[in-house]
C-alpha angles and dihedrals in degrees: 000000000000121000121235119242090250090056091051091051091049091053090051093047091049091049088049094049093046089050092051090043093056088044092051091046093054098044101025118233092276094046093045095054093038085057088046092054099038093047101036093139092061090045090053090048092054093045090062090036090058091051092052090045094052091051098045139034096256123091128248089252087065088064095040099055097065095040090048094049101037104031107022092034092226113163112264090236093053091042092050093051090048090047092052091046095049094045089052092059095041096044088047091053091045094051093048090051091049094047096044095041087052092231108173115265129188091232094185089066095052100075093047095045090046091049090053093043093054094046091047094051094049092046091047100042097040107027110025106029097056090052102046123081117239093252093054090050091053092046095047093050094048090050090051094045092046093049092050090048093051091043092051090046094052092046090050090055094064100077090174096063117119114258113214101206130026110203114206106213094172 
């Protein structure tokens, strides 16, 4: 049974409210707003990161990492940990929204993508990251993100390409 647009918006709102309640529970109202004021540059970065994450298949952490390391001068190690943490929250919320909204998903792909992701995270965090100097990490990430951006731009220029799935949001 298809969900109405109002139902989908309600699901998204409920997930957002639950996330905010958890955040406020852990930090307390005063602590949460104190962090927001003290770390407004990070909050602003993540605001734009979430918009880009919502419009592409990359997570907000992928936007945060280069901004944190190049603009805010946060160490690559700390930026990496923060990016993984923020993507965990964002991707979990997105997955719940997709599931509860009954958005069509190619379920045969999920186990293989998950397996590759798990392998890639452990390989990157445990094997590669400790061996690479911070500058190489920054450059590698920039090259990867730029390649993704250019590829996405080129793909979106071809308006005649066949789309596999049409998702009806209304």
